C-alpha positions in Angstrom: -272.7 -107.0 -150.7 -270.9 -105.3 -153.7 -271.7 -105.9 -157.3 -269.0 -107.9 -159.4 -268.6 -111.0 -161.3 -270.3 -114.5 -160.7 -268.7 -117.3 -161.9 -266.6 -119.8 -163.0 -264.5 -120.7 -166.5 -266.5 -122.7 -169.5 -263.8 -125.0 -169.0 -265.0 -125.4 -164.3 -268.0 -126.9 -163.3 -268.6 -125.8 -159.7 -271.6 -125.7 -157.1 -271.2 -123.7 -153.7 -273.3 -125.1 -150.9 -274.5 -124.0 -147.6 -275.3 -125.9 -144.7 -277.5 -124.5 -141.3 -277.2 -126.0 -138.5 -277.8 -124.6 -135.1 -275.4 -121.4 -134.7 -272.7 -123.7 -137.5 -272.4 -122.6 -140.8 -270.7 -125.4 -143.0 -269.4 -123.7 -146.7 -268.7 -126.5 -150.0 -267.2 -125.5 -153.0 -266.4 -127.8 -155.5 -264.7 -127.1 -158.8 -265.1 -129.8 -161.7 -263.0 -130.0 -164.7 -264.7 -130.5 -167.0 -262.9 -131.5 -170.4 -261.5 -134.0 -170.8 -257.9 -132.9 -170.6 -256.2 -132.2 -166.9 -256.0 -128.6 -166.8 -253.5 -126.7 -163.8 -254.3 -124.1 -161.7 -252.0 -121.2 -161.0 -252.2 -119.7 -157.7 -249.7 -116.4 -156.9 -249.0 -117.9 -153.3 -250.5 -120.3 -151.3 -253.9 -119.4 -150.7 -256.3 -122.0 -152.3 -259.3 -120.4 -151.6 -261.9 -118.3 -149.3 -265.1 -117.8 -148.1 -266.6 -114.1 -146.6 -270.5 -114.1 -144.4 -272.6 -110.7 -145.4 -275.2 -109.2 -144.5 -276.9 -106.9 -146.2 -273.2 -104.5 -147.2 -271.5 -105.6 -144.9 -269.0 -108.0 -145.0 -269.3 -109.6 -141.3 -266.5 -112.6 -141.7 -264.3 -114.0 -144.2 -262.0 -117.5 -144.1 -258.6 -115.6 -144.7 -258.2 -113.0 -141.4 -255.9 -113.4 -139.7 -254.3 -115.6 -141.6 -250.8 -116.2 -142.9 -249.9 -117.4 -147.1 -246.7 -118.5 -148.1 -245.7 -115.4 -151.1 -244.6 -118.4 -154.1 -246.4 -119.5 -157.3 -247.7 -123.1 -156.9 -250.5 -124.8 -159.1 -252.7 -127.5 -158.5 -253.8 -130.1 -161.5 -257.3 -130.7 -162.1 -257.0 -134.3 -164.2 -260.2 -134.9 -167.4 -263.3 -135.2 -164.6 -261.8 -134.5 -161.5 -263.2 -133.1 -158.2 -261.2 -130.1 -156.0 -263.4 -129.4 -152.7 -263.1 -126.3 -150.2 -264.5 -125.5 -147.1 -265.0 -124.2 -144.3 -267.4 -123.7 -141.2 -268.7 -119.8 -139.6 -269.9 -119.9 -136.6 -272.8 -116.6 -136.5 -272.5 -116.1 -132.9 -275.7 -115.8 -132.4 -276.9 -113.8 -135.2 -279.8 -114.6 -137.4 -281.5 -113.3 -140.7 -280.4 -113.4 -144.2 -277.1 -114.2 -145.2 -275.9 -113.7 -148.0 -272.1 -116.1 -148.9 -269.6 -115.8 -151.6 -267.6 -118.5 -152.4 -264.1 -117.9 -154.2 -261.2 -119.8 -156.1 -258.1 -117.4 -155.7 -255.9 -119.3 -158.9 -255.0 -116.6 -161.3 -256.2 -118.8 -164.4 -259.7 -119.9 -163.9 -261.3 -117.7 -160.9 -263.8 -118.6 -160.0 -266.5 -116.5 -157.9 -270.2 -117.8 -156.7 -272.8 -116.1 -154.7 -275.8 -117.6 -153.4 -278.1 -116.8 -149.7 -279.2 -118.2 -146.6 -281.5 -117.8 -144.0 -280.5 -118.1 -140.1 -283.2 -118.2 -137.8 -287.0 -118.6 -138.8 -289.2 -116.1 -141.8 -290.1 -113.4 -139.5 
């Protein structure tokens, strides 16, 4: 996976979880307003998140590929302590090995990018 900044703004708590069940892999990206005031996440399109799967330096899949998103400004509000959950499933189609995933919240003012590794199949 290419290098780059990873993390979330201090105002947001975040996690990126992976559950492997055979060929199906479920990704859950959580963001939580860690402040005592409401936060408005601003977006340039109707897309709110994205997930990519990598094997080494090769991107195997991106959730948003082939999708259309409305080209309009929008905002989502999180009250103090509120958590937003984004989830998506990927079919590995029989692939095995070590993979990397990158989950992103596409907010312009509070961008979040988290990475994790996961394994499909048994260790060699």
